PLY file of the C-alpha trace (Angstrom):
ply
format ascii 1.0
element vertex 150
property float x
property float y
property float z
element edge 149
property int vertex1
property int vertex2
end_header
19.14 -132.01 -60.33
17.19 -128.58 -59.33
19.46 -125.34 -57.23
19.24 -125.20 -53.11
15.30 -123.83 -52.64
13.82 -125.49 -55.74
12.06 -128.68 -55.63
12.37 -131.83 -58.10
9.15 -133.30 -59.56
10.40 -136.78 -61.27
7.27 -136.87 -63.59
7.70 -133.85 -65.38
11.93 -133.62 -65.17
11.34 -130.15 -63.51
11.90 -128.15 -60.76
9.53 -125.72 -59.32
10.14 -122.79 -56.40
7.09 -121.54 -54.79
7.28 -117.94 -53.20
4.31 -118.83 -50.75
4.92 -115.19 -48.56
6.24 -113.28 -51.31
3.36 -111.26 -53.01
3.89 -109.80 -56.12
2.45 -108.52 -59.16
1.41 -110.70 -61.62
4.83 -109.25 -64.40
7.36 -108.90 -61.28
6.22 -112.40 -60.50
7.47 -113.26 -64.14
10.53 -111.11 -63.92
11.78 -113.06 -60.65
11.02 -116.55 -62.03
13.40 -115.01 -65.17
16.13 -114.02 -62.89
16.36 -117.73 -61.88
16.42 -119.14 -65.26
12.09 -119.89 -65.06
9.29 -118.92 -65.85
5.92 -119.08 -63.90
4.99 -122.22 -63.78
2.72 -123.95 -66.19
0.67 -126.71 -65.66
-0.14 -130.39 -67.82
-1.57 -132.59 -65.43
-4.66 -132.90 -62.71
-1.46 -134.16 -61.03
1.38 -131.53 -61.19
-1.75 -129.41 -60.51
-1.63 -130.91 -56.95
1.94 -131.27 -56.34
1.97 -127.00 -57.22
-1.28 -126.87 -54.14
0.62 -128.70 -51.97
3.58 -127.07 -52.51
2.64 -123.32 -52.39
0.27 -124.07 -49.28
2.47 -125.55 -47.31
3.52 -122.82 -44.71
1.56 -120.32 -46.33
-0.12 -117.33 -44.58
-2.35 -115.28 -45.58
-2.33 -112.25 -47.31
-3.60 -108.98 -45.59
-6.94 -108.08 -46.64
-8.14 -111.58 -47.75
-10.24 -114.53 -47.31
-8.54 -117.03 -50.04
-5.30 -117.95 -51.29
-4.24 -116.69 -54.52
-1.44 -118.06 -56.74
0.20 -116.57 -60.25
0.33 -119.71 -63.07
2.17 -118.17 -66.01
-1.37 -118.87 -67.79
-2.46 -115.49 -70.15
-3.97 -113.96 -72.83
-2.17 -111.16 -74.23
-4.68 -110.14 -76.36
-7.65 -109.94 -73.94
-9.47 -112.42 -76.42
-9.68 -115.52 -74.39
-6.96 -117.85 -76.03
-4.64 -118.56 -73.16
-1.20 -119.69 -73.64
1.38 -120.61 -71.52
4.46 -117.74 -71.10
7.05 -120.63 -71.07
5.84 -121.55 -74.68
4.56 -125.26 -73.97
0.86 -126.29 -75.25
-2.05 -125.24 -73.64
-3.04 -129.34 -73.19
-4.81 -129.16 -69.63
-7.35 -127.03 -68.15
-8.80 -126.84 -64.65
-10.56 -123.74 -64.81
-12.95 -123.33 -61.68
-16.92 -122.93 -61.92
-17.86 -120.27 -64.23
-14.24 -119.90 -65.57
-13.00 -118.41 -67.66
-14.80 -115.30 -67.63
-13.77 -112.44 -69.54
-14.13 -109.43 -66.49
-14.26 -106.24 -68.74
-13.00 -104.00 -65.31
-9.07 -104.19 -65.20
-6.32 -106.40 -67.15
-7.91 -109.57 -67.83
-5.04 -110.61 -70.13
-3.33 -113.11 -66.96
-4.83 -115.64 -64.80
-4.13 -116.69 -61.26
-4.23 -119.99 -59.77
-6.59 -119.90 -56.38
-6.10 -122.25 -54.00
-9.66 -122.32 -51.94
-9.98 -125.05 -49.75
-13.03 -123.61 -48.12
-15.11 -123.60 -51.43
-15.62 -127.33 -52.32
-16.24 -126.94 -55.89
-13.82 -124.51 -56.90
-10.90 -125.67 -54.96
-7.85 -126.62 -56.91
-9.00 -124.92 -60.14
-8.04 -121.48 -61.94
-9.51 -118.42 -62.18
-9.30 -115.50 -64.48
-7.66 -112.50 -62.64
-8.76 -109.15 -63.64
-6.37 -106.84 -62.33
-2.11 -108.36 -63.23
-1.15 -105.92 -61.20
-2.89 -107.23 -57.63
-0.20 -108.88 -55.70
-0.21 -112.97 -55.47
2.11 -115.91 -54.35
3.39 -117.57 -57.38
5.23 -120.15 -58.10
8.65 -120.75 -60.97
9.33 -123.92 -62.89
12.40 -124.35 -65.12
13.83 -127.79 -66.54
15.86 -129.92 -63.88
19.87 -129.83 -64.45
20.95 -133.15 -65.93
22.80 -135.06 -63.37
25.51 -137.54 -64.05
0 1
1 2
2 3
3 4
4 5
5 6
6 7
7 8
8 9
9 10
10 11
11 12
12 13
13 14
14 15
15 16
16 17
17 18
18 19
19 20
20 21
21 22
22 23
23 24
24 25
25 26
26 27
27 28
28 29
29 30
30 31
31 32
32 33
33 34
34 35
35 36
36 37
37 38
38 39
39 40
40 41
41 42
42 43
43 44
44 45
45 46
46 47
47 48
48 49
49 50
50 51
51 52
52 53
53 54
54 55
55 56
56 57
57 58
58 59
59 60
60 61
61 62
62 63
63 64
64 65
65 66
66 67
67 68
68 69
69 70
70 71
71 72
72 73
73 74
74 75
75 76
76 77
77 78
78 79
79 80
80 81
81 82
82 83
83 84
84 85
85 86
86 87
87 88
88 89
89 90
90 91
91 92
92 93
93 94
94 95
95 96
96 97
97 98
98 99
99 100
100 101
101 102
102 103
103 104
104 105
105 106
106 107
107 108
108 109
109 110
110 111
111 112
112 113
113 114
114 115
115 116
116 117
117 118
118 119
119 120
120 121
121 122
122 123
123 124
124 125
125 126
126 127
127 128
128 129
129 130
130 131
131 132
132 133
133 134
134 135
135 136
136 137
137 138
138 139
139 140
140 141
141 142
142 143
143 144
144 145
145 146
146 147
147 148
148 149
């Protein structure tokens, strides 16, 4: 169903690969996903969100000069107008924003969003945050449809 090093999730019929210790900017992360016939992940349920947190934090080391985990997902606002969409074209049907989010920070490039997995902060753990800098380097997760099996 999935290539080696990819993890299958039955109820989404999708394969995921976490790049937990390979920090890239948003554009480069999406490029790497596309090289693997995938996209930065979309998230359509709380269960899928929790699955991705487990997937990304397993074996993850804290990035240099950071006190929280940041993981790029495929949610972005192409016109900086706070109208978000998934890079894979699927419906934006579930929202798990952190406290005071989404926030349109006038500084930097707020066209993309990173999921921030911060177990230190109870009210924001497992939530999403807008990120003013798509050039910031983050871990990331790719997602693609599972292959049919006979």
